[in-house]
BALOBA-1460 file (C-alpha; in Angstrom, 3 decimals):
// residues 120
<rec num="1" residu="m" x="16.485" y="-68.934" z="42.313"/>
<rec num="2" residu="d" x="17.421" y="-66.658" z="45.200"/>
<rec num="3" residu="s" x="15.690" y="-63.333" z="45.759"/>
<rec num="4" residu="i" x="15.974" y="-60.007" z="47.524"/>
<rec num="5" residu="i" x="12.630" y="-58.663" z="48.722"/>
<rec num="6" residu="a" x="11.739" y="-55.029" z="49.356"/>
<rec num="7" residu="r" x="8.249" y="-54.262" z="50.637"/>
<rec num="8" residu="g" x="6.353" y="-51.037" z="51.149"/>
<rec num="9" residu="l" x="8.616" y="-48.500" z="49.445"/>
<rec num="10" residu="t" x="6.438" y="-45.415" z="49.804"/>
<rec num="11" residu="f" x="6.516" y="-42.157" z="47.848"/>
<rec num="12" residu="k" x="4.312" y="-39.175" z="47.156"/>
<rec num="13" residu="a" x="3.946" y="-38.694" z="43.416"/>
<rec num="14" residu="y" x="1.721" y="-37.194" z="40.725"/>
<rec num="15" residu="h" x="0.666" y="-40.058" z="38.463"/>
<rec num="16" residu="g" x="-2.832" y="-40.597" z="37.155"/>
<rec num="17" residu="l" x="-5.474" y="-40.009" z="34.575"/>
<rec num="18" residu="y" x="-7.314" y="-37.187" z="36.318"/>
<rec num="19" residu="e" x="-6.198" y="-33.607" z="36.903"/>
<rec num="20" residu="q" x="-6.672" y="-33.860" z="40.665"/>
<rec num="21" residu="e" x="-4.168" y="-36.729" z="40.745"/>
<rec num="22" residu="t" x="-1.535" y="-34.876" z="38.780"/>
<rec num="23" residu="q" x="-2.048" y="-31.634" z="40.718"/>
<rec num="24" residu="q" x="-2.511" y="-32.818" z="44.311"/>
<rec num="25" residu="g" x="-0.452" y="-36.002" z="44.214"/>
<rec num="26" residu="q" x="-0.994" y="-39.117" z="46.270"/>
<rec num="27" residu="e" x="0.834" y="-41.954" z="47.939"/>
<rec num="28" residu="f" x="2.233" y="-44.813" z="45.876"/>
<rec num="29" residu="r" x="3.748" y="-47.966" z="47.338"/>
<rec num="30" residu="v" x="6.085" y="-50.359" z="45.572"/>
<rec num="31" residu="d" x="7.080" y="-53.931" z="46.374"/>
<rec num="32" residu="l" x="10.024" y="-55.604" z="44.664"/>
<rec num="33" residu="e" x="11.219" y="-59.158" z="44.426"/>
<rec num="34" residu="i" x="14.590" y="-59.228" z="42.722"/>
<rec num="35" residu="f" x="15.729" y="-62.629" z="41.468"/>
<rec num="36" residu="a" x="19.474" y="-63.269" z="41.284"/>
<rec num="37" residu="e" x="22.088" y="-65.877" z="42.107"/>
<rec num="38" residu="l" x="23.200" y="-64.859" z="45.607"/>
<rec num="39" residu="s" x="25.471" y="-67.759" z="46.593"/>
<rec num="40" residu="k" x="28.672" y="-65.868" z="45.749"/>
<rec num="41" residu="a" x="27.611" y="-62.972" z="47.998"/>
<rec num="42" residu="g" x="26.744" y="-65.438" z="50.733"/>
<rec num="43" residu="q" x="30.284" y="-66.778" z="50.611"/>
<rec num="44" residu="s" x="32.240" y="-63.564" z="49.959"/>
<rec num="45" residu="d" x="30.276" y="-61.168" z="52.191"/>
<rec num="46" residu="q" x="30.975" y="-58.451" z="49.580"/>
<rec num="47" residu="i" x="28.418" y="-55.955" z="48.243"/>
<rec num="48" residu="e" x="29.898" y="-56.309" z="44.739"/>
<rec num="49" residu="d" x="28.557" y="-59.863" z="44.608"/>
<rec num="50" residu="t" x="24.914" y="-58.954" z="45.171"/>
<rec num="51" residu="i" x="22.289" y="-56.352" z="44.327"/>
<rec num="52" residu="d" x="22.779" y="-53.181" z="46.378"/>
<rec num="53" residu="y" x="19.232" y="-52.624" z="47.608"/>
<rec num="54" residu="a" x="19.997" y="-49.072" z="48.775"/>
<rec num="55" residu="q" x="20.899" y="-48.256" z="45.180"/>
<rec num="56" residu="a" x="17.786" y="-50.066" z="43.936"/>
<rec num="57" residu="f" x="15.672" y="-47.963" z="46.320"/>
<rec num="58" residu="k" x="17.184" y="-44.751" z="44.909"/>
<rec num="59" residu="i" x="16.408" y="-45.846" z="41.343"/>
<rec num="60" residu="v" x="12.792" y="-46.629" z="42.233"/>
<rec num="61" residu="e" x="12.463" y="-43.347" z="44.117"/>
<rec num="62" residu="e" x="13.746" y="-41.393" z="41.108"/>
<rec num="63" residu="i" x="11.349" y="-43.121" z="38.715"/>
<rec num="64" residu="v" x="8.317" y="-42.737" z="40.966"/>
<rec num="65" residu="t" x="8.919" y="-39.141" z="42.042"/>
<rec num="66" residu="a" x="10.668" y="-37.501" z="39.071"/>
<rec num="67" residu="t" x="8.456" y="-38.713" z="36.236"/>
<rec num="68" residu="r" x="4.724" y="-38.554" z="35.555"/>
<rec num="69" residu="v" x="2.719" y="-41.275" z="33.887"/>
<rec num="70" residu="t" x="-0.974" y="-41.927" z="33.453"/>
<rec num="71" residu="l" x="-1.061" y="-45.634" z="34.326"/>
<rec num="72" residu="i" x="0.480" y="-47.587" z="37.168"/>
<rec num="73" residu="e" x="1.126" y="-50.299" z="34.569"/>
<rec num="74" residu="t" x="3.587" y="-47.893" z="32.915"/>
<rec num="75" residu="l" x="5.133" y="-47.024" z="36.252"/>
<rec num="76" residu="a" x="5.707" y="-50.710" z="37.053"/>
<rec num="77" residu="e" x="7.225" y="-51.321" z="33.615"/>
<rec num="78" residu="n" x="9.570" y="-48.332" z="33.956"/>
<rec num="79" residu="i" x="10.749" y="-49.562" z="37.351"/>
<rec num="80" residu="a" x="11.340" y="-53.114" z="36.111"/>
<rec num="81" residu="q" x="13.281" y="-52.016" z="33.039"/>
<rec num="82" residu="a" x="15.440" y="-49.510" z="34.930"/>
<rec num="83" residu="l" x="16.396" y="-52.065" z="37.561"/>
<rec num="84" residu="l" x="17.138" y="-54.791" z="35.013"/>
<rec num="85" residu="c" x="19.377" y="-52.357" z="33.120"/>
<rec num="86" residu="s" x="21.138" y="-51.187" z="36.283"/>
<rec num="87" residu="f" x="22.047" y="-54.557" z="37.781"/>
<rec num="88" residu="p" x="23.672" y="-57.170" z="35.521"/>
<rec num="89" residu="l" x="23.371" y="-59.826" z="38.261"/>
<rec num="90" residu="m" x="19.582" y="-59.496" z="38.230"/>
<rec num="91" residu="k" x="17.924" y="-62.376" z="36.377"/>
<rec num="92" residu="a" x="14.329" y="-61.255" z="36.831"/>
<rec num="93" residu="i" x="12.141" y="-58.927" z="38.835"/>
<rec num="94" residu="e" x="8.598" y="-58.775" z="40.114"/>
<rec num="95" residu="v" x="7.269" y="-55.267" z="40.672"/>
<rec num="96" residu="t" x="3.989" y="-54.418" z="42.387"/>
<rec num="97" residu="v" x="2.764" y="-50.824" z="42.356"/>
<rec num="98" residu="y" x="-0.020" y="-49.968" z="44.799"/>
<rec num="99" residu="k" x="-2.335" y="-46.989" z="44.490"/>
<rec num="100" residu="p" x="-4.187" y="-46.816" z="47.823"/>
<rec num="101" residu="e" x="-5.822" y="-43.474" z="47.026"/>
<rec num="102" residu="a" x="-7.119" y="-44.346" z="43.558"/>
<rec num="103" residu="p" x="-10.016" y="-42.123" z="42.465"/>
<rec num="104" residu="v" x="-12.631" y="-44.862" z="42.681"/>
<rec num="105" residu="a" x="-15.965" y="-44.369" z="44.410"/>
<rec num="106" residu="g" x="-16.215" y="-47.035" z="47.057"/>
<rec num="107" residu="e" x="-14.372" y="-48.604" z="49.933"/>
<rec num="108" residu="f" x="-11.126" y="-50.431" z="49.174"/>
<rec num="109" residu="e" x="-7.649" y="-50.964" z="50.574"/>
<rec num="110" residu="y" x="-5.794" y="-50.338" z="47.302"/>
<rec num="111" residu="f" x="-5.599" y="-51.044" z="43.612"/>
<rec num="112" residu="a" x="-2.343" y="-52.531" z="42.351"/>
<rec num="113" residu="v" x="-0.516" y="-53.840" z="39.321"/>
<rec num="114" residu="k" x="1.996" y="-56.695" z="39.536"/>
<rec num="115" residu="i" x="4.373" y="-57.502" z="36.686"/>
<rec num="116" residu="f" x="7.194" y="-59.995" z="36.206"/>
<rec num="117" residu="r" x="10.047" y="-59.325" z="33.794"/>
<rec num="118" residu="s" x="13.157" y="-61.392" z="33.080"/>
<rec num="119" residu="r" x="16.214" y="-61.250" z="30.888"/>
<rec num="120" residu="e" x="15.194" y="-64.418" z="29.005"/>
């Protein structure tokens, strides 16, 4: 299966369990791997035959910045479902949501959730 990969989509948002997270906000990063049959686009050179990743970015941006959820698991699920609904050519998607500023005492690079969803 072919894929389109988007890495490091970065947004400031207000998700979290604690009041400081929902009041002050923090950075969230999102990685996508979109699975679709891309051979037609490779031959036609037409945007209609693929997944428009600029449009996918806008959908992710809207979900991350315009909604508030407690868990990054919910955020990942919302992103996956919205993208699957928006792009009929999409067969499956892997979404990773990173929370590099998670309110955890200790040194770490990030906490993240990765999910895989498909039409089947």
